[in-house]
C-alpha positions in Angstrom: 158.7 71.1 100.3 156.3 72.8 97.3 154.6 70.7 95.1 154.3 72.3 91.1 150.5 72.9 90.0 149.1 72.5 86.5 149.5 75.6 85.1 146.0 76.0 83.8 146.2 78.5 81.2 149.1 75.9 79.2 146.7 73.5 80.0 143.3 75.0 78.7 145.6 76.1 75.7 146.5 72.5 75.2 143.0 71.0 75.2 141.9 74.1 72.9 144.9 72.7 70.2 143.4 69.0 70.4 139.8 70.0 69.9 141.4 72.4 66.8 143.5 69.4 66.0 140.0 66.9 66.2 137.9 69.6 64.0 140.5 69.5 61.5 141.1 66.2 61.6 137.8 65.7 61.0 137.2 68.0 58.0 140.1 66.0 55.7 138.2 62.5 56.3 134.9 64.4 54.5 136.8 65.5 52.3 138.8 62.9 51.5 134.9 60.7 51.9 133.5 62.9 48.8 136.5 62.7 47.5 136.7 58.8 47.2 133.2 59.0 46.2 132.5 61.1 43.4 135.6 59.0 42.5 133.8 55.3 42.8 131.2 56.8 40.9 133.4 58.3 37.6 135.3 54.9 37.6 131.8 52.8 38.1 129.8 55.2 35.2 133.5 54.5 33.0 134.4 58.5 33.3 137.8 59.8 32.6 137.0 63.5 33.0 140.2 64.4 31.7 139.8 62.5 29.0 136.7 64.3 28.1 137.9 67.5 29.2 140.0 67.4 26.5 137.6 66.7 23.9 136.3 69.7 21.5 133.5 71.6 23.1 134.6 70.7 26.1 135.0 74.3 27.4 132.1 75.5 25.6 130.0 72.7 27.8 131.5 74.3 30.8 130.5 77.8 29.9 126.6 76.2 29.6 126.5 74.4 32.6 128.4 77.0 34.7 125.0 80.0 33.0 122.3 78.2 33.8 123.9 77.2 37.1 123.9 81.4 37.3 119.9 81.1 35.4 119.6 78.7 38.7 121.0 80.0 40.9 120.1 83.5 40.2 116.2 82.2 40.0 116.3 80.5 43.6 117.5 83.7 45.4 114.0 85.9 43.2 112.0 83.2 44.9 113.4 83.6 47.8 113.4 87.1 47.9 110.1 86.9 46.7 108.9 85.4 50.4 109.3 88.2 52.0 107.4 90.7 49.6 104.0 90.2 51.5 105.0 91.3 54.8 106.8 94.3 53.6 104.1 95.3 51.3 101.9 95.0 54.7 104.0 96.6 56.7 104.7 99.4 54.2 101.4 99.5 53.8 101.3 100.5 57.8 103.3 103.3 57.8 101.1 105.0 55.3 
């Protein structure tokens, strides 16, 4: 009489899939919570984004905000890159 042994490969695959599913579910819950938080504040401030975006000048405002965000991000990247300059200068001087 033989007893059935559990197939460890299938068990480990099932465990991995369950963990992956749990991670996906956690990400979905986090995204839902963030969306609900944004919606709460839009309701609290009495803003209707659809009506606001239909108004004249909305596309220009979005374009201006994108440009401002680009400038800000470029400045932050430049600042972060500038922090490495002194070390690079020292290394370049040592090579001479």
